[in-house]
KOLZA-69019 format. One record per residue (C-alpha): residue in three letters; residue number from 1; x, z, y. Coordinates in Angstrom, 2 decimals. Last residue first. Layout:
! KOLZA-69019
<site><residuo>ALA</residuo><num>NUM</num><c1>X</c1><c3>Z</c3><c2>Y</c2></site>
...
This chain:
! KOLZA-69019
<site><residuo>UNK</residuo><num>197</num><c1>104.20</c1><c3>113.73</c3><c2>83.33</c2></site>
<site><residuo>UNK</residuo><num>196</num><c1>103.64</c1><c3>110.92</c3><c2>81.21</c2></site>
<site><residuo>UNK</residuo><num>195</num><c1>103.93</c1><c3>107.58</c3><c2>83.29</c2></site>
<site><residuo>UNK</residuo><num>194</num><c1>100.32</c1><c3>106.14</c3><c2>83.75</c2></site>
<site><residuo>UNK</residuo><num>193</num><c1>99.25</c1><c3>102.86</c3><c2>81.73</c2></site>
<site><residuo>UNK</residuo><num>192</num><c1>95.70</c1><c3>101.02</c3><c2>82.44</c2></site>
<site><residuo>UNK</residuo><num>191</num><c1>95.84</c1><c3>102.77</c3><c2>85.82</c2></site>
<site><residuo>UNK</residuo><num>190</num><c1>94.36</c1><c3>99.36</c3><c2>87.14</c2></site>
<site><residuo>UNK</residuo><num>189</num><c1>97.66</c1><c3>98.55</c3><c2>89.26</c2></site>
<site><residuo>UNK</residuo><num>188</num><c1>99.72</c1><c3>99.39</c3><c2>85.95</c2></site>
<site><residuo>UNK</residuo><num>187</num><c1>97.81</c1><c3>97.33</c3><c2>83.63</c2></site>
<site><residuo>UNK</residuo><num>186</num><c1>98.62</c1><c3>94.71</c3><c2>86.40</c2></site>
<site><residuo>UNK</residuo><num>185</num><c1>102.34</c1><c3>95.17</c3><c2>86.87</c2></site>
<site><residuo>UNK</residuo><num>184</num><c1>103.66</c1><c3>95.54</c3><c2>83.26</c2></site>
<site><residuo>UNK</residuo><num>183</num><c1>107.04</c1><c3>96.33</c3><c2>83.88</c2></site>
<site><residuo>UNK</residuo><num>182</num><c1>108.49</c1><c3>93.49</c3><c2>81.90</c2></site>
<site><residuo>UNK</residuo><num>181</num><c1>106.43</c1><c3>90.99</c3><c2>83.61</c2></site>
<site><residuo>UNK</residuo><num>180</num><c1>107.16</c1><c3>91.68</c3><c2>87.27</c2></site>
<site><residuo>UNK</residuo><num>179</num><c1>111.01</c1><c3>93.00</c3><c2>86.07</c2></site>
<site><residuo>UNK</residuo><num>178</num><c1>111.61</c1><c3>89.54</c3><c2>84.64</c2></site>
<site><residuo>UNK</residuo><num>177</num><c1>110.20</c1><c3>87.83</c3><c2>87.50</c2></site>
<site><residuo>UNK</residuo><num>176</num><c1>112.14</c1><c3>89.90</c3><c2>89.98</c2></site>
<site><residuo>UNK</residuo><num>175</num><c1>115.37</c1><c3>88.81</c3><c2>87.78</c2></site>
<site><residuo>UNK</residuo><num>174</num><c1>114.28</c1><c3>85.39</c3><c2>87.96</c2></site>
<site><residuo>UNK</residuo><num>173</num><c1>113.85</c1><c3>85.78</c3><c2>92.24</c2></site>
<site><residuo>UNK</residuo><num>172</num><c1>117.26</c1><c3>87.49</c3><c2>92.38</c2></site>
<site><residuo>UNK</residuo><num>171</num><c1>118.75</c1><c3>84.85</c3><c2>89.90</c2></site>
<site><residuo>UNK</residuo><num>170</num><c1>117.82</c1><c3>81.66</c3><c2>92.47</c2></site>
<site><residuo>UNK</residuo><num>169</num><c1>117.73</c1><c3>83.96</c3><c2>96.11</c2></site>
<site><residuo>UNK</residuo><num>168</num><c1>121.36</c1><c3>81.91</c3><c2>96.83</c2></site>
<site><residuo>UNK</residuo><num>167</num><c1>124.20</c1><c3>83.23</c3><c2>99.15</c2></site>
<site><residuo>UNK</residuo><num>166</num><c1>125.91</c1><c3>84.52</c3><c2>96.11</c2></site>
<site><residuo>UNK</residuo><num>165</num><c1>127.44</c1><c3>87.32</c3><c2>97.63</c2></site>
<site><residuo>UNK</residuo><num>164</num><c1>124.64</c1><c3>88.59</c3><c2>100.05</c2></site>
<site><residuo>UNK</residuo><num>163</num><c1>122.13</c1><c3>87.52</c3><c2>97.59</c2></site>
<site><residuo>UNK</residuo><num>162</num><c1>123.55</c1><c3>89.42</c3><c2>94.61</c2></site>
<site><residuo>UNK</residuo><num>161</num><c1>124.25</c1><c3>92.79</c3><c2>96.98</c2></site>
<site><residuo>UNK</residuo><num>160</num><c1>120.49</c1><c3>92.31</c3><c2>98.44</c2></site>
<site><residuo>UNK</residuo><num>159</num><c1>119.38</c1><c3>92.17</c3><c2>94.74</c2></site>
<site><residuo>UNK</residuo><num>158</num><c1>121.34</c1><c3>95.14</c3><c2>93.36</c2></site>
<site><residuo>UNK</residuo><num>157</num><c1>120.42</c1><c3>96.96</c3><c2>96.59</c2></site>
<site><residuo>UNK</residuo><num>156</num><c1>116.57</c1><c3>96.34</c3><c2>96.33</c2></site>
<site><residuo>UNK</residuo><num>155</num><c1>116.70</c1><c3>97.13</c3><c2>92.43</c2></site>
<site><residuo>UNK</residuo><num>154</num><c1>118.30</c1><c3>100.01</c3><c2>93.13</c2></site>
<site><residuo>UNK</residuo><num>153</num><c1>115.33</c1><c3>100.99</c3><c2>95.71</c2></site>
<site><residuo>UNK</residuo><num>152</num><c1>112.78</c1><c3>99.91</c3><c2>93.39</c2></site>
<site><residuo>UNK</residuo><num>151</num><c1>113.82</c1><c3>102.06</c3><c2>90.91</c2></site>
<site><residuo>UNK</residuo><num>150</num><c1>113.99</c1><c3>105.24</c3><c2>93.16</c2></site>
<site><residuo>UNK</residuo><num>149</num><c1>110.68</c1><c3>104.68</c3><c2>94.73</c2></site>
<site><residuo>UNK</residuo><num>148</num><c1>109.31</c1><c3>103.82</c3><c2>91.45</c2></site>
<site><residuo>UNK</residuo><num>147</num><c1>110.70</c1><c3>107.01</c3><c2>89.82</c2></site>
<site><residuo>UNK</residuo><num>146</num><c1>109.07</c1><c3>108.94</c3><c2>93.07</c2></site>
<site><residuo>UNK</residuo><num>145</num><c1>105.64</c1><c3>108.46</c3><c2>91.78</c2></site>
<site><residuo>UNK</residuo><num>144</num><c1>103.31</c1><c3>106.46</c3><c2>93.55</c2></site>
<site><residuo>UNK</residuo><num>143</num><c1>103.56</c1><c3>103.40</c3><c2>91.99</c2></site>
<site><residuo>UNK</residuo><num>142</num><c1>102.40</c1><c3>105.17</c3><c2>88.61</c2></site>
<site><residuo>UNK</residuo><num>141</num><c1>98.97</c1><c3>106.19</c3><c2>89.75</c2></site>
<site><residuo>UNK</residuo><num>140</num><c1>98.14</c1><c3>103.25</c3><c2>91.23</c2></site>
<site><residuo>UNK</residuo><num>139</num><c1>95.31</c1><c3>103.24</c3><c2>93.93</c2></site>
<site><residuo>UNK</residuo><num>138</num><c1>97.75</c1><c3>103.88</c3><c2>97.08</c2></site>
<site><residuo>UNK</residuo><num>137</num><c1>100.57</c1><c3>103.38</c3><c2>95.16</c2></site>
<site><residuo>UNK</residuo><num>136</num><c1>101.09</c1><c3>99.72</c3><c2>95.98</c2></site>
<site><residuo>UNK</residuo><num>135</num><c1>101.11</c1><c3>99.91</c3><c2>99.74</c2></site>
<site><residuo>UNK</residuo><num>134</num><c1>103.17</c1><c3>103.25</c3><c2>99.98</c2></site>
<site><residuo>UNK</residuo><num>133</num><c1>104.66</c1><c3>103.76</c3><c2>96.91</c2></site>
<site><residuo>UNK</residuo><num>132</num><c1>106.05</c1><c3>100.27</c3><c2>96.87</c2></site>
<site><residuo>UNK</residuo><num>131</num><c1>106.58</c1><c3>99.69</c3><c2>100.71</c2></site>
<site><residuo>UNK</residuo><num>130</num><c1>109.12</c1><c3>102.40</c3><c2>100.63</c2></site>
<site><residuo>UNK</residuo><num>129</num><c1>111.23</c1><c3>100.26</c3><c2>97.81</c2></site>
<site><residuo>UNK</residuo><num>128</num><c1>111.57</c1><c3>97.40</c3><c2>99.97</c2></site>
<site><residuo>UNK</residuo><num>127</num><c1>111.65</c1><c3>99.06</c3><c2>103.57</c2></site>
<site><residuo>UNK</residuo><num>126</num><c1>114.78</c1><c3>100.70</c3><c2>101.73</c2></site>
<site><residuo>UNK</residuo><num>125</num><c1>116.28</c1><c3>97.51</c3><c2>100.36</c2></site>
<site><residuo>UNK</residuo><num>124</num><c1>115.94</c1><c3>95.84</c3><c2>103.53</c2></site>
<site><residuo>UNK</residuo><num>123</num><c1>117.97</c1><c3>98.27</c3><c2>105.46</c2></site>
<site><residuo>UNK</residuo><num>122</num><c1>120.40</c1><c3>99.14</c3><c2>103.01</c2></site>
<site><residuo>UNK</residuo><num>121</num><c1>121.31</c1><c3>95.44</c3><c2>102.33</c2></site>
<site><residuo>UNK</residuo><num>120</num><c1>121.83</c1><c3>94.57</c3><c2>106.19</c2></site>
<site><residuo>UNK</residuo><num>119</num><c1>123.45</c1><c3>98.07</c3><c2>106.54</c2></site>
<site><residuo>UNK</residuo><num>118</num><c1>125.73</c1><c3>97.71</c3><c2>103.66</c2></site>
<site><residuo>UNK</residuo><num>117</num><c1>126.50</c1><c3>94.21</c3><c2>104.71</c2></site>
<site><residuo>UNK</residuo><num>116</num><c1>127.52</c1><c3>94.79</c3><c2>108.58</c2></site>
<site><residuo>UNK</residuo><num>115</num><c1>124.96</c1><c3>93.60</c3><c2>110.72</c2></site>
<site><residuo>UNK</residuo><num>114</num><c1>125.12</c1><c3>90.23</c3><c2>112.30</c2></site>
<site><residuo>UNK</residuo><num>113</num><c1>122.87</c1><c3>88.96</c3><c2>109.18</c2></site>
<site><residuo>UNK</residuo><num>112</num><c1>120.25</c1><c3>91.41</c3><c2>110.15</c2></site>
<site><residuo>UNK</residuo><num>111</num><c1>117.47</c1><c3>88.42</c3><c2>110.50</c2></site>
<site><residuo>UNK</residuo><num>110</num><c1>118.49</c1><c3>86.76</c3><c2>107.53</c2></site>
<site><residuo>UNK</residuo><num>109</num><c1>118.41</c1><c3>90.06</c3><c2>105.37</c2></site>
<site><residuo>UNK</residuo><num>108</num><c1>115.19</c1><c3>90.15</c3><c2>106.58</c2></site>
<site><residuo>UNK</residuo><num>107</num><c1>114.08</c1><c3>86.34</c3><c2>105.62</c2></site>
<site><residuo>UNK</residuo><num>106</num><c1>115.84</c1><c3>86.17</c3><c2>102.61</c2></site>
<site><residuo>UNK</residuo><num>105</num><c1>115.80</c1><c3>89.09</c3><c2>100.97</c2></site>
<site><residuo>UNK</residuo><num>104</num><c1>112.68</c1><c3>90.96</c3><c2>102.10</c2></site>
<site><residuo>UNK</residuo><num>103</num><c1>110.54</c1><c3>87.80</c3><c2>102.95</c2></site>
<site><residuo>UNK</residuo><num>102</num><c1>111.80</c1><c3>85.39</c3><c2>100.47</c2></site>
<site><residuo>UNK</residuo><num>101</num><c1>112.46</c1><c3>87.79</c3><c2>97.56</c2></site>
<site><residuo>UNK</residuo><num>100</num><c1>108.69</c1><c3>89.06</c3><c2>98.28</c2></site>
<site><residuo>UNK</residuo><num>99</num><c1>107.09</c1><c3>85.26</c3><c2>98.16</c2></site>
<site><residuo>UNK</residuo><num>98</num><c1>109.01</c1><c3>84.00</c3><c2>95.33</c2></site>
<site><residuo>UNK</residuo><num>97</num><c1>108.93</c1><c3>87.42</c3><c2>93.13</c2></site>
<site><residuo>UNK</residuo><num>96</num><c1>105.01</c1><c3>87.48</c3><c2>93.66</c2></site>
<site><residuo>UNK</residuo><num>95</num><c1>104.02</c1><c3>84.01</c3><c2>92.10</c2></site>
<site><residuo>UNK</residuo><num>94</num><c1>105.29</c1><c3>84.08</c3><c2>88.35</c2></site>
<site><residuo>UNK</residuo><num>93</num><c1>104.88</c1><c3>87.83</c3><c2>88.15</c2></site>
<site><residuo>UNK</residuo><num>92</num><c1>101.46</c1><c3>87.98</c3><c2>89.67</c2></site>
<site><residuo>UNK</residuo><num>91</num><c1>100.29</c1><c3>84.59</c3><c2>87.81</c2></site>
<site><residuo>UNK</residuo><num>90</num><c1>101.21</c1><c3>85.95</c3><c2>84.49</c2></site>
<site><residuo>UNK</residuo><num>89</num><c1>99.63</c1><c3>89.59</c3><c2>84.78</c2></site>
<site><residuo>UNK</residuo><num>88</num><c1>96.61</c1><c3>88.08</c3><c2>86.21</c2></site>
<site><residuo>UNK</residuo><num>87</num><c1>96.15</c1><c3>85.97</c3><c2>83.10</c2></site>
<site><residuo>UNK</residuo><num>86</num><c1>97.36</c1><c3>88.86</c3><c2>80.61</c2></site>
<site><residuo>UNK</residuo><num>85</num><c1>94.87</c1><c3>91.30</c3><c2>82.12</c2></site>
<site><residuo>UNK</residuo><num>84</num><c1>91.81</c1><c3>88.79</c3><c2>82.51</c2></site>
<site><residuo>UNK</residuo><num>83</num><c1>92.34</c1><c3>87.81</c3><c2>78.75</c2></site>
<site><residuo>UNK</residuo><num>82</num><c1>92.37</c1><c3>91.47</c3><c2>77.45</c2></site>
<site><residuo>UNK</residuo><num>81</num><c1>95.14</c1><c3>92.01</c3><c2>75.49</c2></site>
<site><residuo>UNK</residuo><num>80</num><c1>97.96</c1><c3>92.97</c3><c2>77.89</c2></site>
<site><residuo>UNK</residuo><num>79</num><c1>97.89</c1><c3>96.71</c3><c2>77.59</c2></site>
<site><residuo>UNK</residuo><num>78</num><c1>98.61</c1><c3>95.68</c3><c2>73.87</c2></site>
<site><residuo>UNK</residuo><num>77</num><c1>102.09</c1><c3>95.01</c3><c2>75.21</c2></site>
<site><residuo>UNK</residuo><num>76</num><c1>102.41</c1><c3>99.22</c3><c2>75.53</c2></site>
<site><residuo>UNK</residuo><num>75</num><c1>106.09</c1><c3>99.84</c3><c2>73.74</c2></site>
<site><residuo>UNK</residuo><num>74</num><c1>107.54</c1><c3>96.44</c3><c2>74.06</c2></site>
<site><residuo>UNK</residuo><num>73</num><c1>106.40</c1><c3>96.00</c3><c2>77.55</c2></site>
<site><residuo>UNK</residuo><num>72</num><c1>107.80</c1><c3>99.52</c3><c2>78.94</c2></site>
<site><residuo>UNK</residuo><num>71</num><c1>111.26</c1><c3>98.89</c3><c2>76.69</c2></site>
<site><residuo>UNK</residuo><num>70</num><c1>111.56</c1><c3>95.72</c3><c2>78.93</c2></site>
<site><residuo>UNK</residuo><num>69</num><c1>112.03</c1><c3>97.59</c3><c2>82.11</c2></site>
<site><residuo>UNK</residuo><num>68</num><c1>115.76</c1><c3>97.09</c3><c2>82.54</c2></site>
<site><residuo>UNK</residuo><num>67</num><c1>115.64</c1><c3>93.33</c3><c2>81.66</c2></site>
<site><residuo>UNK</residuo><num>66</num><c1>115.54</c1><c3>92.15</c3><c2>85.05</c2></site>
<site><residuo>UNK</residuo><num>65</num><c1>118.69</c1><c3>94.40</c3><c2>86.22</c2></site>
<site><residuo>UNK</residuo><num>64</num><c1>120.69</c1><c3>92.36</c3><c2>83.50</c2></site>
<site><residuo>UNK</residuo><num>63</num><c1>119.52</c1><c3>88.95</c3><c2>85.41</c2></site>
<site><residuo>UNK</residuo><num>62</num><c1>120.73</c1><c3>90.10</c3><c2>88.84</c2></site>
<site><residuo>UNK</residuo><num>61</num><c1>123.60</c1><c3>91.53</c3><c2>87.58</c2></site>
<site><residuo>UNK</residuo><num>60</num><c1>124.51</c1><c3>88.02</c3><c2>85.59</c2></site>
<site><residuo>UNK</residuo><num>59</num><c1>124.26</c1><c3>86.47</c3><c2>88.90</c2></site>
<site><residuo>UNK</residuo><num>58</num><c1>126.59</c1><c3>88.87</c3><c2>90.63</c2></site>
<site><residuo>UNK</residuo><num>57</num><c1>128.98</c1><c3>88.05</c3><c2>87.49</c2></site>
<site><residuo>UNK</residuo><num>56</num><c1>128.61</c1><c3>84.34</c3><c2>88.01</c2></site>
<site><residuo>UNK</residuo><num>55</num><c1>131.35</c1><c3>84.54</c3><c2>90.82</c2></site>
<site><residuo>UNK</residuo><num>54</num><c1>130.94</c1><c3>82.73</c3><c2>93.97</c2></site>
<site><residuo>UNK</residuo><num>53</num><c1>128.32</c1><c3>80.62</c3><c2>94.88</c2></site>
<site><residuo>UNK</residuo><num>52</num><c1>124.43</c1><c3>80.61</c3><c2>93.53</c2></site>
<site><residuo>UNK</residuo><num>51</num><c1>122.77</c1><c3>77.41</c3><c2>93.03</c2></site>
<site><residuo>UNK</residuo><num>50</num><c1>120.53</c1><c3>76.59</c3><c2>96.18</c2></site>
<site><residuo>UNK</residuo><num>49</num><c1>117.39</c1><c3>78.24</c3><c2>96.48</c2></site>
<site><residuo>UNK</residuo><num>48</num><c1>117.84</c1><c3>79.86</c3><c2>99.37</c2></site>
<site><residuo>UNK</residuo><num>47</num><c1>119.24</c1><c3>77.09</c3><c2>100.84</c2></site>
<site><residuo>UNK</residuo><num>46</num><c1>115.82</c1><c3>75.18</c3><c2>100.43</c2></site>
<site><residuo>UNK</residuo><num>45</num><c1>113.91</c1><c3>77.68</c3><c2>102.51</c2></site>
<site><residuo>UNK</residuo><num>44</num><c1>116.39</c1><c3>77.73</c3><c2>104.96</c2></site>
<site><residuo>UNK</residuo><num>43</num><c1>116.30</c1><c3>73.81</c3><c2>104.80</c2></site>
<site><residuo>UNK</residuo><num>42</num><c1>112.15</c1><c3>73.85</c3><c2>105.32</c2></site>
<site><residuo>UNK</residuo><num>41</num><c1>112.76</c1><c3>76.12</c3><c2>108.64</c2></site>
<site><residuo>UNK</residuo><num>40</num><c1>112.23</c1><c3>80.04</c3><c2>108.93</c2></site>
<site><residuo>UNK</residuo><num>39</num><c1>110.56</c1><c3>82.15</c3><c2>111.13</c2></site>
<site><residuo>UNK</residuo><num>38</num><c1>106.77</c1><c3>80.69</c3><c2>110.97</c2></site>
<site><residuo>UNK</residuo><num>37</num><c1>107.14</c1><c3>79.87</c3><c2>107.21</c2></site>
<site><residuo>UNK</residuo><num>36</num><c1>108.22</c1><c3>83.30</c3><c2>106.20</c2></site>
<site><residuo>UNK</residuo><num>35</num><c1>105.56</c1><c3>85.09</c3><c2>108.46</c2></site>
<site><residuo>UNK</residuo><num>34</num><c1>102.88</c1><c3>83.08</c3><c2>106.99</c2></site>
<site><residuo>UNK</residuo><num>33</num><c1>104.53</c1><c3>83.85</c3><c2>103.47</c2></site>
<site><residuo>UNK</residuo><num>32</num><c1>104.64</c1><c3>87.74</c3><c2>104.27</c2></site>
<site><residuo>UNK</residuo><num>31</num><c1>101.09</c1><c3>87.87</c3><c2>105.74</c2></site>
<site><residuo>UNK</residuo><num>30</num><c1>99.36</c1><c3>85.65</c3><c2>103.25</c2></site>
<site><residuo>UNK</residuo><num>29</num><c1>101.07</c1><c3>87.49</c3><c2>100.17</c2></site>
<site><residuo>UNK</residuo><num>28</num><c1>100.43</c1><c3>90.90</c3><c2>101.20</c2></site>
<site><residuo>UNK</residuo><num>27</num><c1>96.73</c1><c3>90.05</c3><c2>102.37</c2></site>
<site><residuo>UNK</residuo><num>26</num><c1>96.24</c1><c3>88.59</c3><c2>98.80</c2></site>
<site><residuo>UNK</residuo><num>25</num><c1>97.90</c1><c3>91.32</c3><c2>96.69</c2></site>
<site><residuo>UNK</residuo><num>24</num><c1>95.63</c1><c3>93.81</c3><c2>98.44</c2></site>
<site><residuo>UNK</residuo><num>23</num><c1>92.62</c1><c3>91.49</c3><c2>98.01</c2></site>
<site><residuo>UNK</residuo><num>22</num><c1>93.72</c1><c3>91.71</c3><c2>93.90</c2></site>
<site><residuo>UNK</residuo><num>21</num><c1>94.93</c1><c3>95.03</c3><c2>94.06</c2></site>
<site><residuo>UNK</residuo><num>20</num><c1>91.45</c1><c3>96.80</c3><c2>95.01</c2></site>
<site><residuo>UNK</residuo><num>19</num><c1>90.50</c1><c3>96.16</c3><c2>91.30</c2></site>
<site><residuo>UNK</residuo><num>18</num><c1>91.76</c1><c3>100.03</c3><c2>91.37</c2></site>
<site><residuo>UNK</residuo><num>17</num><c1>88.85</c1><c3>101.31</c3><c2>93.09</c2></site>
<site><residuo>UNK</residuo><num>16</num><c1>86.83</c1><c3>98.40</c3><c2>94.77</c2></site>
<site><residuo>UNK</residuo><num>15</num><c1>84.87</c1><c3>99.74</c3><c2>97.81</c2></site>
<site><residuo>UNK</residuo><num>14</num><c1>87.12</c1><c3>102.78</c3><c2>98.53</c2></site>
<site><residuo>UNK</residuo><num>13</num><c1>90.30</c1><c3>101.05</c3><c2>97.40</c2></site>
<site><residuo>UNK</residuo><num>12</num><c1>89.89</c1><c3>97.92</c3><c2>99.88</c2></site>
<site><residuo>UNK</residuo><num>11</num><c1>89.94</c1><c3>100.05</c3><c2>102.66</c2></site>
<site><residuo>UNK</residuo><num>10</num><c1>93.00</c1><c3>102.03</c3><c2>101.41</c2></site>
<site><residuo>UNK</residuo><num>9</num><c1>95.01</c1><c3>99.45</c3><c2>100.04</c2></site>
<site><residuo>UNK</residuo><num>8</num><c1>94.42</c1><c3>97.25</c3><c2>103.24</c2></site>
<site><residuo>UNK</residuo><num>7</num><c1>95.43</c1><c3>99.87</c3><c2>105.43</c2></site>
<site><residuo>UNK</residuo><num>6</num><c1>98.80</c1><c3>100.43</c3><c2>103.22</c2></site>
<site><residuo>UNK</residuo><num>5</num><c1>99.11</c1><c3>97.04</c3><c2>103.07</c2></site>
<site><residuo>UNK</residuo><num>4</num><c1>98.98</c1><c3>96.20</c3><c2>106.71</c2></site>
<site><residuo>UNK</residuo><num>3</num><c1>101.03</c1><c3>99.64</c3><c2>107.61</c2></site>
<site><residuo>UNK</residuo><num>2</num><c1>104.12</c1><c3>98.19</c3><c2>105.21</c2></site>
<site><residuo>UNK</residuo><num>1</num><c1>103.74</c1><c3>94.75</c3><c2>107.01</c2></site>
């Protein structure tokens, strides 16, 4: 998946520059969705969306992680003003978490379910985090930073723990939606926001 995303980003970036995020997103979404649908059943997908089991604190933890990038939105909301930006931002934030969480947490953690929990969570979280600078960072300055790798690694670990403990992706997906909304995903893809050096 990471190699496919990287090659797509390089090729699309050559022709479309920062707008390469559109074909890149479509290739990643179609690939992840195809693999997930092929490797699971409808009942598996339904199980991922069941109400969480166990202590509610894990669901709250997922929600808190979702609010971490809120200051970025509060200080740079004006980057969303053009219609094509805010519509894209909203669509991306509402679709991407379902596809990514079904793949990274649901499918891959399910495939590694015989492993020790720390191995399963570490494995999926590392590749989830690595995919961001390697795929999304090809044409996006902010996504190529070590901070993005570290922050997505932390999110991946927390979301992996929440999924493992609750056996539900419900709050993980909600948290991921919040992250994609608050971190200004589309303005970052378009290099309208770059982190201060």
